[in-house]
PDB file of all heavy atoms in Angstrom:
ATOM      1  N   MET A   1       0.837  -1.179  -0.002  1.00  0.00           N
ATOM      2  CA  MET A   1      -0.002   0.001  -0.004  1.00  0.00           C
ATOM      3  C   MET A   1       0.877   1.241  -0.004  1.00  0.00           C
ATOM      4  O   MET A   1       2.098   1.139  -0.009  1.00  0.00           O
ATOM      5  CB  MET A   1      -0.912  -0.030   1.215  1.00  0.00           C
ATOM      6  CG  MET A   1      -2.343   0.025   0.776  1.00  0.00           C
ATOM      7  SD  MET A   1      -3.471  -0.385   2.074  1.00  0.00           S
ATOM      8  CE  MET A   1      -4.890   0.274   1.339  1.00  0.00           C
ATOM      9  N   GLY A   2       0.312   2.416   0.084  1.00  0.00           N
ATOM     10  CA  GLY A   2       1.033   3.659  -0.172  1.00  0.00           C
ATOM     11  C   GLY A   2       2.226   3.916   0.721  1.00  0.00           C
ATOM     12  O   GLY A   2       2.236   3.632   1.895  1.00  0.00           O
ATOM     13  N   GLY A   3       3.225   4.459   0.123  1.00  0.00           N
ATOM     14  CA  GLY A   3       4.386   4.930   0.870  1.00  0.00           C
ATOM     15  C   GLY A   3       4.260   6.441   1.016  1.00  0.00           C
ATOM     16  O   GLY A   3       3.204   6.954   1.355  1.00  0.00           O
ATOM     17  N   THR A   4       5.331   7.141   0.733  1.00  0.00           N
ATOM     18  CA  THR A   4       5.277   8.595   0.786  1.00  0.00           C
ATOM     19  C   THR A   4       4.994   9.137  -0.610  1.00  0.00           C
ATOM     20  O   THR A   4       5.580   8.672  -1.576  1.00  0.00           O
ATOM     21  CB  THR A   4       6.599   9.182   1.323  1.00  0.00           C
ATOM     22  OG1 THR A   4       7.655   8.742   0.492  1.00  0.00           O
ATOM     23  CG2 THR A   4       6.846   8.731   2.756  1.00  0.00           C
ATOM     24  N   LYS A   5       4.100  10.092  -0.692  1.00  0.00           N
ATOM     25  CA  LYS A   5       3.773  10.695  -1.968  1.00  0.00           C
ATOM     26  C   LYS A   5       4.637  11.909  -2.198  1.00  0.00           C
ATOM     27  O   LYS A   5       5.182  12.490  -1.260  1.00  0.00           O
ATOM     28  CB  LYS A   5       2.289  11.108  -1.999  1.00  0.00           C
ATOM     29  CG  LYS A   5       1.343   9.933  -1.943  1.00  0.00           C
ATOM     30  CD  LYS A   5      -0.068  10.324  -2.313  1.00  0.00           C
ATOM     31  CE  LYS A   5      -0.676  11.311  -1.393  1.00  0.00           C
ATOM     32  NZ  LYS A   5      -2.076  11.609  -1.660  1.00  0.00           N
ATOM     33  N   GLU A   6       4.750  12.312  -3.451  1.00  0.00           N
ATOM     34  CA  GLU A   6       5.477  13.537  -3.778  1.00  0.00           C
ATOM     35  C   GLU A   6       4.686  14.737  -3.286  1.00  0.00           C
ATOM     36  O   GLU A   6       3.468  14.797  -3.420  1.00  0.00           O
ATOM     37  CB  GLU A   6       5.647  13.645  -5.295  1.00  0.00           C
ATOM     38  CG  GLU A   6       6.655  12.663  -5.863  1.00  0.00           C
ATOM     39  CD  GLU A   6       8.076  12.979  -5.428  1.00  0.00           C
ATOM     40  OE1 GLU A   6       8.420  14.166  -5.346  1.00  0.00           O
ATOM     41  OE2 GLU A   6       8.821  12.036  -5.162  1.00  0.00           O
ATOM     42  N   ARG A   7       5.388  15.680  -2.665  1.00  0.00           N
ATOM     43  CA  ARG A   7       4.745  16.885  -2.171  1.00  0.00           C
ATOM     44  C   ARG A   7       4.532  17.838  -3.331  1.00  0.00           C
ATOM     45  O   ARG A   7       5.444  18.113  -4.104  1.00  0.00           O
ATOM     46  CB  ARG A   7       5.639  17.532  -1.100  1.00  0.00           C
ATOM     47  CG  ARG A   7       5.076  18.791  -0.508  1.00  0.00           C
ATOM     48  CD  ARG A   7       5.908  19.294   0.658  1.00  0.00           C
ATOM     49  NE  ARG A   7       7.348  19.157   0.474  1.00  0.00           N
ATOM     50  CZ  ARG A   7       8.103  20.053  -0.142  1.00  0.00           C
ATOM     51  NH1 ARG A   7       7.567  21.130  -0.649  1.00  0.00           N
ATOM     52  NH2 ARG A   7       9.395  19.862  -0.251  1.00  0.00           N
ATOM     53  N   PRO A   8       3.287  18.369  -3.479  1.00  0.00           N
ATOM     54  CA  PRO A   8       3.054  19.343  -4.559  1.00  0.00           C
ATOM     55  C   PRO A   8       3.929  20.585  -4.381  1.00  0.00           C
ATOM     56  O   PRO A   8       4.313  20.937  -3.256  1.00  0.00           O
ATOM     57  CB  PRO A   8       1.579  19.697  -4.406  1.00  0.00           C
ATOM     58  CG  PRO A   8       0.984  18.561  -3.655  1.00  0.00           C
ATOM     59  CD  PRO A   8       2.072  18.025  -2.778  1.00  0.00           C
ATOM     60  N   ALA A   9       4.225  21.251  -5.456  1.00  0.00           N
ATOM     61  CA  ALA A   9       5.127  22.405  -5.431  1.00  0.00           C
ATOM     62  C   ALA A   9       4.572  23.554  -4.614  1.00  0.00           C
ATOM     63  O   ALA A   9       5.338  24.340  -4.034  1.00  0.00           O
ATOM     64  CB  ALA A   9       5.410  22.866  -6.865  1.00  0.00           C
ATOM     65  N   ASN A  10       3.249  23.675  -4.490  1.00  0.00           N
ATOM     66  CA  ASN A  10       2.660  24.807  -3.761  1.00  0.00           C
ATOM     67  C   ASN A  10       2.469  24.514  -2.277  1.00  0.00           C
ATOM     68  O   ASN A  10       1.933  25.339  -1.557  1.00  0.00           O
ATOM     69  CB  ASN A  10       1.318  25.207  -4.398  1.00  0.00           C
ATOM     70  CG  ASN A  10       0.308  24.077  -4.360  1.00  0.00           C
ATOM     71  OD1 ASN A  10       0.665  22.926  -4.167  1.00  0.00           O
ATOM     72  ND2 ASN A  10      -0.949  24.401  -4.560  1.00  0.00           N
ATOM     73  N   VAL A  11       2.900  23.361  -1.785  1.00  0.00           N
ATOM     74  CA  VAL A  11       2.770  23.010  -0.366  1.00  0.00           C
ATOM     75  C   VAL A  11       4.145  23.081   0.278  1.00  0.00           C
ATOM     76  O   VAL A  11       5.035  22.321  -0.090  1.00  0.00           O
ATOM     77  CB  VAL A  11       2.175  21.594  -0.206  1.00  0.00           C
ATOM     78  CG1 VAL A  11       2.118  21.221   1.267  1.00  0.00           C
ATOM     79  CG2 VAL A  11       0.799  21.520  -0.828  1.00  0.00           C
ATOM     80  N   PRO A  12       4.335  23.991   1.235  1.00  0.00           N
ATOM     81  CA  PRO A  12       5.649  24.086   1.884  1.00  0.00           C
ATOM     82  C   PRO A  12       5.933  22.857   2.755  1.00  0.00           C
ATOM     83  O   PRO A  12       5.020  22.182   3.225  1.00  0.00           O
ATOM     84  CB  PRO A  12       5.541  25.344   2.745  1.00  0.00           C
ATOM     85  CG  PRO A  12       4.103  25.677   2.818  1.00  0.00           C
ATOM     86  CD  PRO A  12       3.408  25.016   1.697  1.00  0.00           C
ATOM     87  N   ALA A  13       7.198  22.573   2.961  1.00  0.00           N
ATOM     88  CA  ALA A  13       7.608  21.375   3.693  1.00  0.00           C
ATOM     89  C   ALA A  13       7.125  21.403   5.136  1.00  0.00           C
ATOM     90  O   ALA A  13       6.877  20.363   5.740  1.00  0.00           O
ATOM     91  CB  ALA A  13       9.118  21.232   3.644  1.00  0.00           C
ATOM     92  N   GLU A  14       6.997  22.590   5.737  1.00  0.00           N
ATOM     93  CA  GLU A  14       6.569  22.652   7.137  1.00  0.00           C
ATOM     94  C   GLU A  14       5.104  22.283   7.336  1.00  0.00           C
ATOM     95  O   GLU A  14       4.655  22.169   8.456  1.00  0.00           O
ATOM     96  CB  GLU A  14       6.870  24.028   7.747  1.00  0.00           C
ATOM     97  CG  GLU A  14       6.197  25.193   7.030  1.00  0.00           C
ATOM     98  CD  GLU A  14       7.092  25.817   5.992  1.00  0.00           C
ATOM     99  OE1 GLU A  14       8.106  25.236   5.622  1.00  0.00           O
ATOM    100  OE2 GLU A  14       6.754  26.942   5.542  1.00  0.00           O
ATOM    101  N   ASN A  15       4.346  22.085   6.256  1.00  0.00           N
ATOM    102  CA  ASN A  15       2.960  21.661   6.369  1.00  0.00           C
ATOM    103  C   ASN A  15       2.826  20.143   6.481  1.00  0.00           C
ATOM    104  O   ASN A  15       1.723  19.649   6.570  1.00  0.00           O
ATOM    105  CB  ASN A  15       2.133  22.148   5.161  1.00  0.00           C
ATOM    106  CG  ASN A  15       1.764  23.604   5.286  1.00  0.00           C
ATOM    107  OD1 ASN A  15       2.152  24.261   6.233  1.00  0.00           O
ATOM    108  ND2 ASN A  15       1.011  24.088   4.328  1.00  0.00           N
ATOM    109  N   GLU A  16       3.919  19.431   6.479  1.00  0.00           N
ATOM    110  CA  GLU A  16       3.879  17.979   6.574  1.00  0.00           C
ATOM    111  C   GLU A  16       3.911  17.565   8.031  1.00  0.00           C
ATOM    112  O   GLU A  16       4.836  17.906   8.766  1.00  0.00           O
ATOM    113  CB  GLU A  16       5.053  17.354   5.839  1.00  0.00           C
ATOM    114  CG  GLU A  16       5.026  17.570   4.353  1.00  0.00           C
ATOM    115  CD  GLU A  16       6.185  16.893   3.660  1.00  0.00           C
ATOM    116  OE1 GLU A  16       6.978  16.215   4.352  1.00  0.00           O
ATOM    117  OE2 GLU A  16       6.284  17.042   2.440  1.00  0.00           O
ATOM    118  N   TYR A  17       2.895  16.804   8.447  1.00  0.00           N
ATOM    119  CA  TYR A  17       2.840  16.293   9.814  1.00  0.00           C
ATOM    120  C   TYR A  17       2.987  14.784   9.778  1.00  0.00           C
ATOM    121  O   TYR A  17       2.264  14.110   9.064  1.00  0.00           O
ATOM    122  CB  TYR A  17       1.513  16.684  10.491  1.00  0.00           C
ATOM    123  CG  TYR A  17       1.391  18.159  10.745  1.00  0.00           C
ATOM    124  CD1 TYR A  17       0.585  18.970   9.953  1.00  0.00           C
ATOM    125  CD2 TYR A  17       2.089  18.758  11.779  1.00  0.00           C
ATOM    126  CE1 TYR A  17       0.482  20.323  10.175  1.00  0.00           C
ATOM    127  CE2 TYR A  17       2.007  20.108  12.009  1.00  0.00           C
ATOM    128  CZ  TYR A  17       1.180  20.884  11.207  1.00  0.00           C
ATOM    129  OH  TYR A  17       1.079  22.216  11.431  1.00  0.00           O
ATOM    130  N   HIS A  18       3.888  14.260  10.568  1.00  0.00           N
ATOM    131  CA  HIS A  18       4.139  12.822  10.582  1.00  0.00           C
ATOM    132  C   HIS A  18       3.691  12.200  11.901  1.00  0.00           C
ATOM    133  O   HIS A  18       3.837  11.003  12.087  1.00  0.00           O
ATOM    134  CB  HIS A  18       5.617  12.546  10.335  1.00  0.00           C
ATOM    135  CG  HIS A  18       6.065  13.065   9.005  1.00  0.00           C
ATOM    136  ND1 HIS A  18       5.755  12.445   7.815  1.00  0.00           N
ATOM    137  CD2 HIS A  18       6.788  14.168   8.665  1.00  0.00           C
ATOM    138  CE1 HIS A  18       6.251  13.122   6.820  1.00  0.00           C
ATOM    139  NE2 HIS A  18       6.885  14.177   7.287  1.00  0.00           N
ATOM    140  N   ASN A  19       3.187  12.993  12.815  1.00  0.00           N
ATOM    141  CA  ASN A  19       2.622  12.464  14.059  1.00  0.00           C
ATOM    142  C   ASN A  19       1.494  13.385  14.490  1.00  0.00           C
ATOM    143  O   ASN A  19       1.197  14.377  13.826  1.00  0.00           O
ATOM    144  CB  ASN A  19       3.692  12.339  15.156  1.00  0.00           C
ATOM    145  CG  ASN A  19       4.473  13.622  15.338  1.00  0.00           C
ATOM    146  OD1 ASN A  19       4.102  14.661  14.828  1.00  0.00           O
ATOM    147  ND2 ASN A  19       5.564  13.557  16.083  1.00  0.00           N
ATOM    148  N   VAL A  20       0.846  13.081  15.609  1.00  0.00           N
ATOM    149  CA  VAL A  20      -0.307  13.858  16.056  1.00  0.00           C
ATOM    150  C   VAL A  20       0.169  15.206  16.574  1.00  0.00           C
ATOM    151  O   VAL A  20       1.102  15.279  17.382  1.00  0.00           O
ATOM    152  CB  VAL A  20      -1.071  13.085  17.147  1.00  0.00           C
ATOM    153  CG1 VAL A  20      -2.259  13.883  17.644  1.00  0.00           C
ATOM    154  CG2 VAL A  20      -1.530  11.740  16.616  1.00  0.00           C
ATOM    155  N   HIS A  21      -0.503  16.255  16.156  1.00  0.00           N
ATOM    156  CA  HIS A  21      -0.155  17.600  16.615  1.00  0.00           C
ATOM    157  C   HIS A  21      -0.604  17.762  18.061  1.00  0.00           C
ATOM    158  O   HIS A  21      -1.657  17.249  18.448  1.00  0.00           O
ATOM    159  CB  HIS A  21      -0.846  18.624  15.710  1.00  0.00           C
ATOM    160  CG  HIS A  21      -0.287  19.996  15.849  1.00  0.00           C
ATOM    161  ND1 HIS A  21      -0.740  20.894  16.760  1.00  0.00           N
ATOM    162  CD2 HIS A  21       0.713  20.625  15.189  1.00  0.00           C
ATOM    163  CE1 HIS A  21      -0.062  22.035  16.654  1.00  0.00           C
ATOM    164  NE2 HIS A  21       0.832  21.876  15.700  1.00  0.00           N
ATOM    165  N   TRP A  22       0.174  18.492  18.847  1.00  0.00           N
ATOM    166  CA  TRP A  22      -0.157  18.611  20.276  1.00  0.00           C
ATOM    167  C   TRP A  22      -1.489  19.307  20.498  1.00  0.00           C
ATOM    168  O   TRP A  22      -2.191  19.011  21.470  1.00  0.00           O
ATOM    169  CB  TRP A  22       0.970  19.348  21.010  1.00  0.00           C
ATOM    170  CG  TRP A  22       1.137  20.782  20.582  1.00  0.00           C
ATOM    171  CD1 TRP A  22       1.950  21.254  19.611  1.00  0.00           C
ATOM    172  CD2 TRP A  22       0.461  21.923  21.136  1.00  0.00           C
ATOM    173  NE1 TRP A  22       1.833  22.613  19.510  1.00  0.00           N
ATOM    174  CE2 TRP A  22       0.925  23.061  20.434  1.00  0.00           C
ATOM    175  CE3 TRP A  22      -0.472  22.097  22.147  1.00  0.00           C
ATOM    176  CZ2 TRP A  22       0.466  24.335  20.705  1.00  0.00           C
ATOM    177  CZ3 TRP A  22      -0.930  23.379  22.423  1.00  0.00           C
ATOM    178  CH2 TRP A  22      -0.466  24.468  21.712  1.00  0.00           C
ATOM    179  N   LEU A  23      -1.871  20.219  19.622  1.00  0.00           N
ATOM    180  CA  LEU A  23      -3.132  20.932  19.809  1.00  0.00           C
ATOM    181  C   LEU A  23      -4.330  20.005  19.641  1.00  0.00           C
ATOM    182  O   LEU A  23      -5.381  20.211  20.276  1.00  0.00           O
ATOM    183  CB  LEU A  23      -3.214  22.093  18.826  1.00  0.00           C
ATOM    184  CG  LEU A  23      -4.254  23.168  19.121  1.00  0.00           C
ATOM    185  CD1 LEU A  23      -4.087  23.720  20.520  1.00  0.00           C
ATOM    186  CD2 LEU A  23      -4.178  24.276  18.106  1.00  0.00           C
ATOM    187  N   VAL A  24      -4.189  18.959  18.848  1.00  0.00           N
ATOM    188  CA  VAL A  24      -5.265  17.963  18.708  1.00  0.00           C
ATOM    189  C   VAL A  24      -5.498  17.267  20.041  1.00  0.00           C
ATOM    190  O   VAL A  24      -6.629  17.071  20.473  1.00  0.00           O
ATOM    191  CB  VAL A  24      -4.919  16.947  17.613  1.00  0.00           C
ATOM    192  CG1 VAL A  24      -5.942  15.827  17.559  1.00  0.00           C
ATOM    193  CG2 VAL A  24      -4.829  17.634  16.262  1.00  0.00           C
ATOM    194  N   LEU A  25      -4.403  16.905  20.720  1.00  0.00           N
ATOM    195  CA  LEU A  25      -4.530  16.236  22.019  1.00  0.00           C
ATOM    196  C   LEU A  25      -5.156  17.167  23.058  1.00  0.00           C
ATOM    197  O   LEU A  25      -5.985  16.736  23.860  1.00  0.00           O
ATOM    198  CB  LEU A  25      -3.153  15.765  22.500  1.00  0.00           C
ATOM    199  CG  LEU A  25      -2.464  14.735  21.611  1.00  0.00           C
ATOM    200  CD1 LEU A  25      -1.082  14.406  22.133  1.00  0.00           C
ATOM    201  CD2 LEU A  25      -3.317  13.495  21.497  1.00  0.00           C
ATOM    202  N   VAL A  26      -4.783  18.443  23.036  1.00  0.00           N
ATOM    203  CA  VAL A  26      -5.365  19.413  23.971  1.00  0.00           C
ATOM    204  C   VAL A  26      -6.872  19.565  23.709  1.00  0.00           C
ATOM    205  O   VAL A  26      -7.668  19.620  24.638  1.00  0.00           O
ATOM    206  CB  VAL A  26      -4.652  20.780  23.848  1.00  0.00           C
ATOM    207  CG1 VAL A  26      -5.370  21.863  24.627  1.00  0.00           C
ATOM    208  CG2 VAL A  26      -3.212  20.656  24.320  1.00  0.00           C
ATOM    209  N   THR A  27      -7.268  19.593  22.446  1.00  0.00           N
ATOM    210  CA  THR A  27      -8.675  19.733  22.107  1.00  0.00           C
ATOM    211  C   THR A  27      -9.483  18.528  22.560  1.00  0.00           C
ATOM    212  O   THR A  27     -10.578  18.672  23.122  1.00  0.00           O
ATOM    213  CB  THR A  27      -8.835  19.926  20.577  1.00  0.00           C
ATOM    214  OG1 THR A  27      -8.046  21.041  20.179  1.00  0.00           O
ATOM    215  CG2 THR A  27     -10.273  20.158  20.187  1.00  0.00           C
ATOM    216  N   TYR A  28      -8.951  17.318  22.334  1.00  0.00           N
ATOM    217  CA  TYR A  28      -9.637  16.114  22.804  1.00  0.00           C
ATOM    218  C   TYR A  28      -9.764  16.114  24.323  1.00  0.00           C
ATOM    219  O   TYR A  28     -10.816  15.762  24.857  1.00  0.00           O
ATOM    220  CB  TYR A  28      -8.892  14.853  22.357  1.00  0.00           C
ATOM    221  CG  TYR A  28      -9.258  14.393  20.970  1.00  0.00           C
ATOM    222  CD1 TYR A  28      -8.308  14.350  19.960  1.00  0.00           C
ATOM    223  CD2 TYR A  28     -10.563  14.004  20.660  1.00  0.00           C
ATOM    224  CE1 TYR A  28      -8.632  13.933  18.684  1.00  0.00           C
ATOM    225  CE2 TYR A  28     -10.903  13.575  19.401  1.00  0.00           C
ATOM    226  CZ  TYR A  28      -9.931  13.538  18.415  1.00  0.00           C
ATOM    227  OH  TYR A  28     -10.249  13.122  17.158  1.00  0.00           O
ATOM    228  N   ALA A  29      -8.713  16.491  25.022  1.00  0.00           N
ATOM    229  CA  ALA A  29      -8.748  16.523  26.488  1.00  0.00           C
ATOM    230  C   ALA A  29      -9.792  17.516  26.982  1.00  0.00           C
ATOM    231  O   ALA A  29     -10.546  17.236  27.924  1.00  0.00           O
ATOM    232  CB  ALA A  29      -7.368  16.867  27.035  1.00  0.00           C
ATOM    233  N   ALA A  30      -9.870  18.690  26.347  1.00  0.00           N
ATOM    234  CA  ALA A  30     -10.848  19.686  26.755  1.00  0.00           C
ATOM    235  C   ALA A  30     -12.268  19.201  26.488  1.00  0.00           C
ATOM    236  O   ALA A  30     -13.183  19.421  27.308  1.00  0.00           O
ATOM    237  CB  ALA A  30     -10.597  20.999  26.012  1.00  0.00           C
ATOM    238  N   ALA A  31     -12.476  18.517  25.368  1.00  0.00           N
ATOM    239  CA  ALA A  31     -13.801  18.002  25.036  1.00  0.00           C
ATOM    240  C   ALA A  31     -14.233  16.919  26.038  1.00  0.00           C
ATOM    241  O   ALA A  31     -15.372  16.922  26.513  1.00  0.00           O
ATOM    242  CB  ALA A  31     -13.817  17.446  23.626  1.00  0.00           C
ATOM    243  N   ILE A  32     -13.324  16.018  26.366  1.00  0.00           N
ATOM    244  CA  ILE A  32     -13.641  14.959  27.325  1.00  0.00           C
ATOM    245  C   ILE A  32     -13.920  15.554  28.702  1.00  0.00           C
ATOM    246  O   ILE A  32     -14.860  15.139  29.389  1.00  0.00           O
ATOM    247  CB  ILE A  32     -12.492  13.930  27.380  1.00  0.00           C
ATOM    248  CG1 ILE A  32     -12.436  13.165  26.045  1.00  0.00           C
ATOM    249  CG2 ILE A  32     -12.650  12.979  28.533  1.00  0.00           C
ATOM    250  CD1 ILE A  32     -11.226  12.301  25.881  1.00  0.00           C
ATOM    251  N   ALA A  33     -13.122  16.533  29.112  1.00  0.00           N
ATOM    252  CA  ALA A  33     -13.348  17.180  30.411  1.00  0.00           C
ATOM    253  C   ALA A  33     -14.692  17.892  30.423  1.00  0.00           C
ATOM    254  O   ALA A  33     -15.419  17.839  31.427  1.00  0.00           O
ATOM    255  CB  ALA A  33     -12.217  18.154  30.711  1.00  0.00           C
ATOM    256  N   GLY A  34     -15.046  18.556  29.341  1.00  0.00           N
ATOM    257  CA  GLY A  34     -16.335  19.243  29.273  1.00  0.00           C
ATOM    258  C   GLY A  34     -17.503  18.306  29.382  1.00  0.00           C
ATOM    259  O   GLY A  34     -18.467  18.557  30.103  1.00  0.00           O
ATOM    260  N   VAL A  35     -17.448  17.191  28.671  1.00  0.00           N
ATOM    261  CA  VAL A  35     -18.515  16.195  28.748  1.00  0.00           C
ATOM    262  C   VAL A  35     -18.596  15.583  30.143  1.00  0.00           C
ATOM    263  O   VAL A  35     -19.680  15.391  30.684  1.00  0.00           O
ATOM    264  CB  VAL A  35     -18.298  15.090  27.678  1.00  0.00           C
ATOM    265  CG1 VAL A  35     -19.255  13.929  27.874  1.00  0.00           C
ATOM    266  CG2 VAL A  35     -18.476  15.684  26.283  1.00  0.00           C
ATOM    267  N   ALA A  36     -17.430  15.327  30.758  1.00  0.00           N
ATOM    268  CA  ALA A  36     -17.416  14.770  32.107  1.00  0.00           C
ATOM    269  C   ALA A  36     -18.056  15.737  33.094  1.00  0.00           C
ATOM    270  O   ALA A  36     -18.840  15.334  33.963  1.00  0.00           O
ATOM    271  CB  ALA A  36     -15.997  14.447  32.517  1.00  0.00           C
ATOM    272  N   ILE A  37     -17.770  17.027  32.968  1.00  0.00           N
ATOM    273  CA  ILE A  37     -18.368  18.033  33.857  1.00  0.00           C
ATOM    274  C   ILE A  37     -19.881  18.071  33.673  1.00  0.00           C
ATOM    275  O   ILE A  37     -20.637  18.146  34.648  1.00  0.00           O
ATOM    276  CB  ILE A  37     -17.717  19.403  33.620  1.00  0.00           C
ATOM    277  CG1 ILE A  37     -16.290  19.401  34.143  1.00  0.00           C
ATOM    278  CG2 ILE A  37     -18.529  20.521  34.297  1.00  0.00           C
ATOM    279  CD1 ILE A  37     -15.495  20.637  33.780  1.00  0.00           C
ATOM    280  N   LEU A  38     -20.339  18.004  32.432  1.00  0.00           N
ATOM    281  CA  LEU A  38     -21.786  18.011  32.180  1.00  0.00           C
ATOM    282  C   LEU A  38     -22.457  16.780  32.790  1.00  0.00           C
ATOM    283  O   LEU A  38     -23.538  16.881  33.371  1.00  0.00           O
ATOM    284  CB  LEU A  38     -22.043  18.041  30.673  1.00  0.00           C
ATOM    285  CG  LEU A  38     -21.770  19.364  29.963  1.00  0.00           C
ATOM    286  CD1 LEU A  38     -21.958  19.214  28.462  1.00  0.00           C
ATOM    287  CD2 LEU A  38     -22.704  20.446  30.495  1.00  0.00           C
ATOM    288  N   ILE A  39     -21.820  15.627  32.690  1.00  0.00           N
ATOM    289  CA  ILE A  39     -22.405  14.398  33.232  1.00  0.00           C
ATOM    290  C   ILE A  39     -22.449  14.464  34.758  1.00  0.00           C
ATOM    291  O   ILE A  39     -23.440  14.080  35.376  1.00  0.00           O
ATOM    292  CB  ILE A  39     -21.624  13.164  32.733  1.00  0.00           C
ATOM    293  CG1 ILE A  39     -21.858  12.990  31.232  1.00  0.00           C
ATOM    294  CG2 ILE A  39     -22.006  11.916  33.505  1.00  0.00           C
ATOM    295  CD1 ILE A  39     -20.993  11.913  30.598  1.00  0.00           C
ATOM    296  N   VAL A  40     -21.373  14.938  35.385  1.00  0.00           N
ATOM    297  CA  VAL A  40     -21.316  15.001  36.838  1.00  0.00           C
ATOM    298  C   VAL A  40     -22.353  15.984  37.370  1.00  0.00           C
ATOM    299  O   VAL A  40     -23.022  15.723  38.379  1.00  0.00           O
ATOM    300  CB  VAL A  40     -19.896  15.392  37.300  1.00  0.00           C
ATOM    301  CG1 VAL A  40     -19.875  15.790  38.760  1.00  0.00           C
ATOM    302  CG2 VAL A  40     -18.927  14.254  37.022  1.00  0.00           C
ATOM    303  N   ASN A  41     -22.525  17.109  36.681  1.00  0.00           N
ATOM    304  CA  ASN A  41     -23.473  18.137  37.160  1.00  0.00           C
ATOM    305  C   ASN A  41     -24.916  17.853  36.757  1.00  0.00           C
ATOM    306  O   ASN A  41     -25.810  18.550  37.215  1.00  0.00           O
ATOM    307  CB  ASN A  41     -23.070  19.508  36.617  1.00  0.00           C
ATOM    308  CG  ASN A  41     -21.800  20.005  37.296  1.00  0.00           C
ATOM    309  OD1 ASN A  41     -21.473  19.608  38.414  1.00  0.00           O
ATOM    310  ND2 ASN A  41     -21.070  20.871  36.606  1.00  0.00           N
ATOM    311  N   ALA A  42     -25.149  16.831  35.948  1.00  0.00           N
ATOM    312  CA  ALA A  42     -26.509  16.541  35.487  1.00  0.00           C
ATOM    313  C   ALA A  42     -27.358  15.944  36.603  1.00  0.00           C
ATOM    314  O   ALA A  42     -28.580  16.067  36.579  1.00  0.00           O
ATOM    315  CB  ALA A  42     -26.468  15.581  34.306  1.00  0.00           C
ATOM    316  N   GLY A  43     -26.716  15.300  37.556  1.00  0.00           N
ATOM    317  CA  GLY A  43     -27.467  14.608  38.610  1.00  0.00           C
ATOM    318  C   GLY A  43     -27.863  15.521  39.682  1.00  0.00           C
ATOM    319  O   GLY A  43     -28.753  15.976  40.154  1.00  0.00           O
TER     320      GLY A  43
END
């Protein structure tokens, strides 16, 4: 299956992500915390 593709000429090299960006993890953590707070305060 696919390996690495050629980067188009209009895409700079710094736009390539090879692992999860830290801001994605922060967003997931905030969403889970928000849902947990809603569940705890629902009762």
